[in-house]
DSSP file (Angstrom, degrees, kcal/mol; ACC not computed):
  #  RESIDUE AA STRUCTURE BP1 BP2  ACC     N-H-->O    O-->H-N    N-H-->O    O-->H-N    TCO  KAPPA ALPHA  PHI   PSI    X-CA   Y-CA   Z-CA
    1    1 A M     >        0   0    0      0, 0.0     4,-1.8     0, 0.0     3,-0.2   0.000 360.0 360.0 360.0 -32.7  107.0   97.3  109.9
    2    2 A F  H  >  +     0   0    0      1,-0.2     4,-2.4     2,-0.2     5,-0.2   0.883 360.0  54.1 -62.9 -39.0  106.7   99.5  106.7
    3    3 A K  H  > S+     0   0    0      1,-0.2     4,-2.3     2,-0.2    -1,-0.2   0.835 106.2  52.9 -68.3 -30.5  105.2   96.7  104.6
    4    4 A Y  H  > S+     0   0    0     -3,-0.2     4,-2.2     2,-0.2    -1,-0.2   0.908 111.3  46.0 -68.6 -41.0  102.5   96.1  107.2
    5    5 A L  H  X S+     0   0    0     -4,-1.8     4,-2.4     2,-0.2    -2,-0.2   0.888 112.5  50.9 -66.7 -38.7  101.5   99.8  107.1
    6    6 A L  H  X S+     0   0    0     -4,-2.4     4,-2.3     2,-0.2    -2,-0.2   0.911 110.9  47.8 -64.6 -42.6  101.7   99.7  103.3
    7    7 A F  H  X S+     0   0    0     -4,-2.3     4,-2.6     2,-0.2    -2,-0.2   0.871 110.0  53.3 -67.3 -36.2   99.4   96.7  103.2
    8    8 A T  H  X S+     0   0    0     -4,-2.2     4,-2.3     2,-0.2    -2,-0.2   0.934 110.9  46.2 -61.4 -46.4   97.0   98.4  105.6
    9    9 A A  H  X S+     0   0    0     -4,-2.4     4,-2.6     2,-0.2     5,-0.2   0.889 111.9  52.0 -63.4 -39.4   96.8  101.5  103.4
   10   10 A L  H  X S+     0   0    0     -4,-2.3     4,-2.4     2,-0.2     5,-0.2   0.928 110.8  46.6 -63.5 -46.2   96.3   99.2  100.4
   11   11 A L  H  X S+     0   0    0     -4,-2.6     4,-2.4     2,-0.2     5,-0.2   0.903 112.8  51.8 -60.7 -41.3   93.5   97.4  102.0
   12   12 A Y  H  X S+     0   0    0     -4,-2.3     4,-2.2    -5,-0.2    -2,-0.2   0.947 113.2  41.6 -61.8 -51.1   91.9  100.7  103.1
   13   13 A F  H  X S+     0   0    0     -4,-2.6     4,-2.6     2,-0.2     5,-0.2   0.869 114.4  51.4 -70.0 -36.4   92.0  102.3   99.7
   14   14 A I  H  X S+     0   0    0     -4,-2.4     4,-2.3    -5,-0.2    -1,-0.2   0.938 112.7  45.4 -65.5 -45.6   90.9   99.2   97.8
   15   15 A S  H  X S+     0   0    0     -4,-2.4     4,-2.1    -5,-0.2    -2,-0.2   0.895 115.3  47.7 -66.0 -38.4   87.9   98.7  100.1
   16   16 A Y  H  X S+     0   0    0     -4,-2.2     4,-2.4    -5,-0.2    -2,-0.2   0.923 112.4  47.8 -68.4 -43.5   86.9  102.3   99.9
   17   17 A L  H  X S+     0   0    0     -4,-2.6     4,-2.2     1,-0.2    -2,-0.2   0.883 111.5  51.3 -65.3 -37.2   87.2  102.6   96.2
   18   18 A Y  H  X S+     0   0    0     -4,-2.3     4,-2.2    -5,-0.2     5,-0.2   0.921 109.9  50.3 -63.4 -42.7   85.2   99.4   95.8
   19   19 A Y  H  X S+     0   0    0     -4,-2.1     4,-2.4     1,-0.2    -2,-0.2   0.913 111.2  48.0 -60.8 -44.1   82.5  100.9   98.0
   20   20 A V  H  < S+     0   0    0     -4,-2.4    -1,-0.2     1,-0.2    -2,-0.2   0.894 113.6  47.2 -66.1 -39.8   82.4  104.1   96.0
   21   21 A K  H  < S+     0   0    0     -4,-2.2    -1,-0.2    -5,-0.2    -2,-0.2   0.862 117.9  41.1 -70.2 -35.4   82.2  102.3   92.7
   22   22 A V  H  < S+     0   0    0     -4,-2.2     2,-1.2     1,-0.2    -2,-0.2   0.854 103.9  67.1 -83.8 -36.1   79.4   99.9   93.9
   23   23 A S    ><  +     0   0    0     -4,-2.4     3,-0.6    -5,-0.2     2,-0.3  -0.689  66.8 178.8 -94.4  90.9   77.2  102.3   95.9
   24   24 A H  T 3   +     0   0    0     -2,-1.2     3,-0.1     1,-0.2    -3,-0.1  -0.666  60.8  29.8 -88.4 145.3   75.7  104.7   93.4
   25   25 A G  T 3  S+     0   0    0      1,-0.3     2,-0.2    -2,-0.3    -1,-0.2   0.438  82.3 130.3  90.6   0.5   73.3  107.4   94.6
   26   26 A L    <   -     0   0    0     -3,-0.6    -1,-0.3    -6,-0.1     2,-0.0  -0.606  57.2-115.9 -85.4 149.2   74.7  107.9   98.1
   27   27 A G     >  -     0   0    0     -2,-0.2     4,-1.5    -3,-0.1     3,-0.2  -0.227  27.1-104.2 -76.0 171.1   75.4  111.3   99.3
   28   28 A H  H  > S+     0   0    0      1,-0.2     4,-2.3     2,-0.2     5,-0.2   0.811 118.1  62.3 -66.7 -29.7   78.8  112.6  100.2
   29   29 A K  H  > S+     0   0    0      1,-0.2     4,-1.8     2,-0.2    -1,-0.2   0.915 103.8  47.9 -63.6 -41.4   78.0  112.3  103.9
   30   30 A A  H  > S+     0   0    0     -3,-0.2     4,-2.1     2,-0.2    -1,-0.2   0.876 110.1  53.1 -66.1 -37.6   77.6  108.6  103.6
   31   31 A E  H  X S+     0   0    0     -4,-1.5     4,-1.8     1,-0.2    -2,-0.2   0.922 110.1  46.7 -63.6 -43.3   80.8  108.3  101.7
   32   32 A F  H  X S+     0   0    0     -4,-2.3     4,-1.3     2,-0.2    -1,-0.2   0.821 108.7  55.7 -71.4 -29.8   82.8  110.1  104.4
   33   33 A L  H  X S+     0   0    0     -4,-1.8     4,-1.4     1,-0.2     3,-0.3   0.923 110.2  45.5 -64.5 -43.1   81.2  108.0  107.1
   34   34 A Q  H  X S+     0   0    0     -4,-2.1     4,-2.0     1,-0.2    -2,-0.2   0.835 103.5  64.6 -68.6 -31.4   82.4  104.9  105.4
   35   35 A L  H  X S+     0   0    0     -4,-1.8     4,-0.6     1,-0.2    -1,-0.2   0.896 106.9  43.0 -56.5 -41.0   85.8  106.5  104.9
   36   36 A R  H  < S+     0   0    0     -4,-1.3     3,-0.3    -3,-0.3    -1,-0.2   0.823 112.2  53.9 -74.1 -31.8   86.2  106.5  108.7
   37   37 A R  H  X S+     0   0    0     -4,-1.4     4,-0.9     1,-0.2    -2,-0.2   0.776 100.4  58.5 -77.2 -26.5   84.8  103.0  109.2
   38   38 A F  H  X S+     0   0    0     -4,-2.0     4,-2.2     1,-0.2    -1,-0.2   0.755  93.2  68.7 -76.3 -23.0   87.2  101.3  106.8
   39   39 A L  H  X S+     0   0    0     -4,-0.6     4,-2.3    -3,-0.3     5,-0.2   0.949 100.4  44.2 -64.2 -50.3   90.3  102.4  108.6
   40   40 A P  H  > S+     0   0    0      0, 0.0     4,-2.6     0, 0.0    -1,-0.2   0.873 113.0  54.0 -62.9 -32.7   89.8  100.2  111.7
   41   41 A C  H  X S+     0   0    0     -4,-0.9     4,-1.4     2,-0.2    -2,-0.2   0.918 109.6  46.4 -65.5 -42.0   88.8   97.3  109.5
   42   42 A A  H  X S+     0   0    0     -4,-2.2     4,-1.2     2,-0.2    -1,-0.2   0.893 113.3  49.8 -66.8 -39.3   92.0   97.6  107.6
   43   43 A L  H  X S+     0   0    0     -4,-2.3     4,-2.3     1,-0.2     3,-0.4   0.918 110.6  49.3 -64.8 -42.8   94.1   97.9  110.8
   44   44 A L  H  < S+     0   0    0     -4,-2.6    -1,-0.2     1,-0.2    -2,-0.2   0.767 106.3  57.5 -69.2 -24.7   92.4   94.9  112.3
   45   45 A A  H  < S+     0   0    0     -4,-1.4     4,-0.3    -5,-0.2    -1,-0.2   0.826 118.5  30.4 -72.5 -30.7   93.0   92.8  109.2
   46   46 A V  H  X S+     0   0    0     -4,-1.2     4,-2.2    -3,-0.4     3,-0.3   0.680  99.3  83.5-101.4 -21.6   96.8   93.4  109.4
   47   47 A A  H  X S+     0   0    0     -4,-2.3     4,-2.8     1,-0.2     5,-0.2   0.863  87.8  52.2 -57.2 -43.8   97.3   93.7  113.1
   48   48 A P  H  > S+     0   0    0      0, 0.0     4,-2.2     0, 0.0    -1,-0.2   0.921 112.7  45.1 -61.8 -40.8   97.6   90.0  114.0
   49   49 A A  H  >>S+     0   0    0     -4,-0.3     5,-2.3    -3,-0.3     4,-0.6   0.885 115.0  48.2 -67.9 -37.6  100.2   89.4  111.3
   50   50 A A  H  <5S+     0   0    0     -4,-2.2     3,-0.3     3,-0.2    -1,-0.2   0.896 112.3  48.6 -69.3 -39.6  102.2   92.5  112.4
   51   51 A T  H  <5S+     0   0    0     -4,-2.8    -2,-0.2     1,-0.2    -1,-0.2   0.912 117.6  39.9 -67.1 -42.3  102.0   91.6  116.1
   52   52 A A  H  <5S-     0   0    0     -4,-2.2    -1,-0.2    -5,-0.2    -2,-0.2   0.509 107.7-128.0 -83.4  -4.4  103.2   88.0  115.5
   53   53 A Q  T  <5 +     0   0    0     -4,-0.6     2,-0.4    -3,-0.3    -3,-0.2   0.906  51.6 159.3  54.7  47.2  105.7   89.2  112.9
   54   54 A I      < -     0   0    0     -5,-2.3    -1,-0.2    -6,-0.2    -2,-0.1  -0.788  47.1-107.0 -96.5 140.5  104.4   86.8  110.3
   55   55 A Q    >   -     0   0    0     -2,-0.4     3,-1.6     1,-0.1     6,-0.2  -0.398  22.7-128.5 -63.0 143.1  105.0   87.4  106.6
   56   56 A L  T 3  S+     0   0    0      1,-0.3    -1,-0.1    -2,-0.1    -6,-0.0   0.657 108.7  56.4 -69.9 -15.0  101.9   88.5  104.8
   57   57 A T  T 3  S+     0   0    0      4,-0.0    -1,-0.3     3,-0.0    -2,-0.1   0.184  78.4 132.8 -99.8  15.8  102.5   85.8  102.1
   58   58 A N    X>  -     0   0    0     -3,-1.6     4,-1.5     1,-0.1     3,-1.2  -0.359  67.7-121.5 -65.7 146.2  102.5   83.0  104.8
   59   59 A S  H 3> S+     0   0    0      1,-0.3     4,-0.9     2,-0.2    -1,-0.1   0.767 111.3  63.4 -63.3 -24.7  100.4   80.0  103.9
   60   60 A L  H 34 S+     0   0    0      1,-0.2     4,-0.4     2,-0.1    -1,-0.3   0.821 111.5  36.5 -66.0 -30.4   98.4   80.5  107.1
   61   61 A L  H <> S+     0   0    0     -3,-1.2     4,-2.3    -6,-0.2    -2,-0.2   0.677 100.8  74.2 -96.4 -20.6   97.2   83.8  105.8
   62   62 A L  H  X S+     0   0    0     -4,-1.5     4,-2.3     1,-0.2     5,-0.2   0.876  95.3  50.4 -65.7 -37.7   96.8   83.1  102.1
   63   63 A T  H  X S+     0   0    0     -4,-0.9     4,-2.1     2,-0.2    -1,-0.2   0.909 112.3  47.3 -67.5 -39.7   93.6   81.0  102.5
   64   64 A S  H  > S+     0   0    0     -4,-0.4     4,-2.5     1,-0.2    -2,-0.2   0.879 111.6  51.3 -65.7 -37.4   92.0   83.7  104.6
   65   65 A M  H  X S+     0   0    0     -4,-2.3     4,-2.4     2,-0.2     5,-0.2   0.896 108.7  51.1 -66.9 -39.4   93.1   86.3  102.0
   66   66 A A  H  X S+     0   0    0     -4,-2.3     4,-1.9     2,-0.2    -2,-0.2   0.907 112.3  46.3 -64.1 -41.7   91.6   84.3   99.2
   67   67 A V  H  < S+     0   0    0     -4,-2.1    -2,-0.2     1,-0.2    -1,-0.2   0.913 113.0  50.3 -66.4 -42.0   88.2   84.0  101.1
   68   68 A G  H  < S+     0   0    0     -4,-2.5    -2,-0.2     1,-0.2    -1,-0.2   0.881 111.4  47.2 -64.0 -39.6   88.3   87.7  101.9
   69   69 A I  H  <        0   0    0     -4,-2.4    -1,-0.2     1,-0.2    -2,-0.2   0.871 360.0 360.0 -70.8 -36.6   88.9   88.7   98.3
   70   70 A S     <        0   0    0     -4,-1.9    -1,-0.2    -5,-0.2    -2,-0.2   0.513 360.0 360.0 -73.8 360.0   86.2   86.4   96.9
């Protein structure tokens, strides 16, 4: 269970840091709004694998991860 939470946190911080680096000129209020919005997205990305107790490196998930990263 710990690795699913760790991967959720990793997805959350990577997506948020990417958003901050790419979106120049936005105010702090917009950044904090996105901070809240990325958490449910990160949870929903990991929840199916955690519920089914599938390894995150399973071949069923690797293709989706490759598409998501690209």
